[in-house]
C-alpha positions as CSV (number, residue, x, y, z in Angstrom):
1,M,82.6,76.5,68.0
2,E,82.2,77.0,71.6
3,Q,84.1,80.0,73.4
4,L,86.4,78.7,76.3
5,K,85.5,80.5,79.6
6,K,88.2,82.0,81.7
7,P,89.0,79.7,84.7
8,Q,87.6,80.9,88.1
9,K,90.9,80.1,90.0
10,I,94.4,79.6,88.8
11,D,96.6,77.5,90.9
12,Y,100.4,77.9,90.8
13,H,102.7,75.1,91.9
14,L,106.4,76.3,92.6
15,V,109.1,73.7,93.0
16,T,112.1,75.1,94.8
17,S,114.9,74.1,97.1
18,C,114.7,77.5,99.0
19,K,113.3,76.7,102.6
20,S,112.3,80.2,103.0
21,A,110.3,80.4,99.8
22,K,106.9,80.6,101.4
23,E,108.0,83.4,103.7
24,I,109.4,85.4,100.5
25,L,106.1,84.8,98.8
26,D,104.0,86.0,101.6
27,K,106.0,89.2,102.0
28,S,106.2,89.9,98.2
29,Q,102.4,89.5,98.3
30,I,102.0,91.9,101.2
31,K,104.4,94.4,99.3
32,L,102.3,94.2,96.3
33,E,99.3,95.1,98.0
34,V,100.9,98.1,99.9
35,V,102.5,99.5,96.7
36,N,99.3,99.1,94.9
37,F,97.4,100.8,97.7
38,A,99.8,103.9,97.3
39,R,99.4,103.9,93.7
40,D,95.6,103.7,93.7
41,L,95.5,107.0,95.8
42,Q,98.1,108.6,93.7
43,D,96.3,107.9,90.4
44,M,92.9,109.2,91.7
45,P,92.2,112.5,89.9
46,P,92.4,115.7,92.2
47,N,88.8,116.6,91.7
48,K,87.9,113.3,93.5
49,L,90.7,112.9,96.1
50,H,90.3,115.8,98.1
51,A,91.3,115.7,101.8
52,Q,88.1,114.2,103.1
53,E,88.1,111.4,100.6
54,F,92.0,110.7,101.2
55,A,90.9,110.3,104.8
56,K,88.0,108.2,104.1
57,Q,90.0,105.8,101.8
58,V,92.9,105.2,104.5
59,K,90.1,104.6,107.3
60,N,88.5,102.2,105.2
61,K,91.7,100.3,104.4
62,L,93.3,100.4,107.8
63,S,90.2,100.5,110.4
64,K,90.0,96.7,109.5
65,S,93.5,96.1,111.1
66,K,93.3,95.1,114.8
67,N,96.7,96.6,115.7
68,I,96.3,99.9,113.9
69,E,94.2,102.8,115.6
70,V,93.0,105.4,113.2
71,E,92.2,108.9,114.1
72,I,90.7,111.4,111.7
73,L,90.7,115.1,112.8
74,D,88.3,117.3,111.2
75,K,88.5,121.1,110.7
76,K,87.4,122.0,114.2
77,V,90.0,119.8,115.9
78,I,92.6,121.1,113.7
79,E,91.5,124.6,114.7
80,K,91.5,123.5,118.3
81,N,95.0,122.3,118.1
82,K,96.0,125.6,116.5
83,M,97.6,124.1,113.4
84,G,98.0,127.3,111.9
85,L,100.2,126.6,109.1
86,L,98.0,123.6,107.7
87,L,95.0,126.1,107.9
88,A,97.0,128.8,106.2
89,V,97.7,126.4,103.2
90,N,93.9,125.4,103.2
91,A,92.6,128.9,103.4
92,G,91.8,129.1,99.6
93,S,90.3,125.8,99.3
94,H,86.6,124.8,98.9
95,H,87.4,121.5,100.9
96,E,88.0,121.3,104.4
97,P,91.5,120.0,105.6
98,R,92.0,116.7,107.5
99,V,94.8,115.2,109.6
100,V,95.1,111.3,109.5
101,V,96.7,110.1,112.6
102,L,97.7,106.3,112.5
103,N,99.0,104.7,115.7
104,Y,100.8,101.4,116.0
105,K,102.0,99.7,119.3
106,G,104.2,96.6,118.6
107,N,106.4,96.9,121.8
108,S,105.0,97.8,125.1
109,K,108.2,97.6,126.7
110,S,109.8,100.2,124.5
111,K,109.7,104.0,125.2
112,E,110.9,104.6,121.5
113,T,108.3,105.8,119.2
114,L,108.9,106.5,115.3
115,G,107.0,109.3,113.8
116,L,106.4,109.1,110.0
117,I,105.0,112.6,108.8
118,G,103.5,112.6,105.1
119,K,103.1,115.6,103.0
120,G,99.4,115.5,101.8
121,I,98.8,118.2,99.1
122,T,96.0,116.5,97.1
123,F,96.8,119.3,94.4
124,D,99.3,122.0,94.3
125,S,98.4,125.1,92.3
126,G,101.2,127.0,93.9
127,G,98.7,129.4,95.5
128,Y,99.2,133.0,94.7
129,N,102.8,132.0,93.7
130,L,101.0,130.3,90.9
131,K,102.7,127.5,89.0
132,S,103.2,127.7,85.2
133,S,100.9,125.5,83.0
134,A,103.6,123.2,82.3
135,N,104.6,122.9,86.1
136,L,100.8,122.3,87.1
137,S,101.1,119.0,85.3
138,D,101.3,115.9,87.9
139,M,100.6,118.3,90.8
140,K,97.9,115.6,91.9
141,F,100.9,113.7,92.8
142,D,101.9,116.2,95.6
143,M,100.2,113.9,98.2
144,S,102.7,111.0,97.5
145,G,104.5,111.4,100.8
146,A,101.0,110.8,102.6
147,A,100.2,107.8,100.4
148,V,103.6,106.3,101.2
149,V,103.2,106.9,105.0
150,C,99.7,105.5,105.3
151,S,100.9,102.5,103.0
152,A,103.9,101.8,105.3
153,F,101.1,101.5,108.3
154,L,99.5,98.8,106.1
155,T,102.9,96.9,106.1
156,L,103.0,97.3,109.9
157,A,99.7,95.8,110.2
158,K,100.4,92.9,108.3
159,L,104.1,92.1,109.3
160,K,103.8,93.2,113.2
161,P,107.4,94.3,113.9
162,K,108.2,94.8,117.6
163,I,108.2,98.7,117.5
164,N,106.0,101.7,118.1
165,A,105.1,104.0,115.5
166,V,102.7,106.9,114.7
167,A,101.9,108.6,111.4
168,V,100.5,112.0,111.1
169,V,99.3,113.0,107.5
170,C,98.3,116.5,106.8
171,L,95.7,116.8,103.9
172,T,94.6,119.8,101.9
173,D,94.9,121.3,98.5
174,N,96.7,124.3,97.7
175,T,94.5,126.5,95.8
176,I,93.7,130.3,95.1
177,G,90.5,131.9,96.5
178,G,89.4,135.0,98.1
179,H,90.5,133.9,101.6
180,A,94.0,132.2,100.3
181,T,97.1,133.0,102.2
182,L,99.0,136.1,100.6
183,P,102.7,136.2,100.4
184,E,104.4,137.9,103.0
185,S,101.6,136.8,105.6
186,I,102.7,136.0,108.9
187,I,101.2,132.8,110.4
188,T,101.5,131.1,113.8
189,S,102.4,127.4,113.8
190,M,101.1,124.7,116.3
191,N,104.4,125.0,118.3
192,G,103.7,128.8,118.7
193,K,106.6,130.0,116.2
194,S,105.5,132.5,113.6
195,V,106.2,132.1,110.1
196,E,106.5,134.5,107.2
197,I,105.1,133.1,104.1
198,N,107.6,134.5,101.4
199,N,106.2,132.1,98.8
200,T,102.8,130.3,98.8
201,D,104.4,127.5,96.5
202,A,106.5,126.3,99.8
203,E,103.4,124.9,101.2
204,G,104.9,121.4,101.9
205,R,107.0,122.4,104.5
206,L,104.3,124.2,106.3
207,V,101.9,121.2,106.7
208,L,104.9,119.2,107.7
209,A,106.0,121.4,110.4
210,D,102.6,121.3,112.0
211,G,102.5,117.5,111.5
212,I,106.0,117.2,113.2
213,T,104.7,119.3,116.3
214,Y,101.6,117.4,116.5
215,A,103.6,113.9,116.5
216,I,106.1,115.2,119.2
217,Q,103.6,117.0,121.5
218,K,100.7,114.8,121.3
219,K,102.1,111.3,120.4
220,K,105.5,111.7,122.0
221,A,107.5,110.6,119.0
222,T,111.0,110.2,119.6
223,K,112.4,110.0,116.1
224,I,110.8,111.7,113.0
225,I,111.1,110.8,109.4
226,T,109.2,113.2,107.0
227,I,108.4,111.9,103.6
228,A,107.3,114.4,100.9
229,T,107.4,115.4,97.2
230,L,108.8,118.6,98.7
231,T,111.1,120.4,96.0
232,G,112.0,120.2,92.5
233,A,115.6,121.1,93.5
234,V,116.1,117.5,94.5
235,V,115.3,116.4,90.9
236,A,117.5,118.9,89.6
237,A,120.3,117.9,91.6
238,L,119.9,113.9,91.6
239,G,117.7,113.2,88.7
240,E,114.5,111.2,88.5
241,N,115.5,107.9,90.3
242,L,117.1,109.2,93.5
243,T,115.6,110.5,96.6
244,G,117.4,113.2,98.6
245,I,117.7,112.9,102.2
246,L,118.5,115.8,104.8
247,T,119.2,115.1,108.3
248,N,120.2,116.6,111.7
249,N,120.9,113.3,113.3
250,R,123.9,111.3,111.6
251,V,123.6,108.4,114.0
252,F,119.8,107.8,113.2
253,Y,120.9,108.5,109.5
254,R,123.3,105.6,109.4
255,Q,120.6,103.3,110.8
256,F,118.4,104.4,108.3
257,R,120.9,103.7,105.5
258,Q,121.2,100.1,106.6
259,A,117.5,99.8,106.1
260,L,117.8,101.4,102.6
261,A,120.5,98.8,101.7
262,K,118.2,95.9,102.7
263,S,115.4,97.3,100.7
264,Q,117.6,98.5,97.6
265,E,116.2,101.7,97.6
266,R,118.2,104.6,96.2
267,Y,118.8,107.5,98.3
């Protein structure tokens, strides 16, 4: 009995009275590609997805897009920009840090630029404030904010909205070594302010701070959204299915809530 071969191509024929069915299908396919890109990054093991590899994956995915400019900052450029907080988190690592900068210009007439800053900690040991064995589980996902931000720019490349946006993704692992940053160290950030490191497991806000400064000073971002797996306190307060939002601009927050309602995201 001959075994049937799998078809090379499968055709689907949809019959609907909805005039916008094709538009819905096209956008759904884009969403699937974008979500899967983020999940592929998240699922890579931390011994493979170090900062350089993360940057390489993003460049390979987005450099083909004609309307996205991709910049990769290596350690020398990071040092030149005096991103001291990112360098402090990276100090104990065997892998160099990277900063991925993505530029999207969809409206040349607008002076507004939305900045998306992603936390890219490819593995978080907690540093010298070492996490317990139980809490080390899933710490490869501490780069999820960075994955979401980079995936969002893949969406911009395909949907081409009339906005201007910049992404700044600070990438490193947070590990222990002879040069790792110690608790009570004083570090100078990119904007010149000094920071006392009371807990080396609070590394996320450090890399985000330098990312925010870079977006404002170098890319002239007028509004900022940071995206991060920043603190277990949010899970303790809101559970597994809600994302917490903190804001210093309630007008911007109300605009943001309208977008959340359309996307049916729970915040």
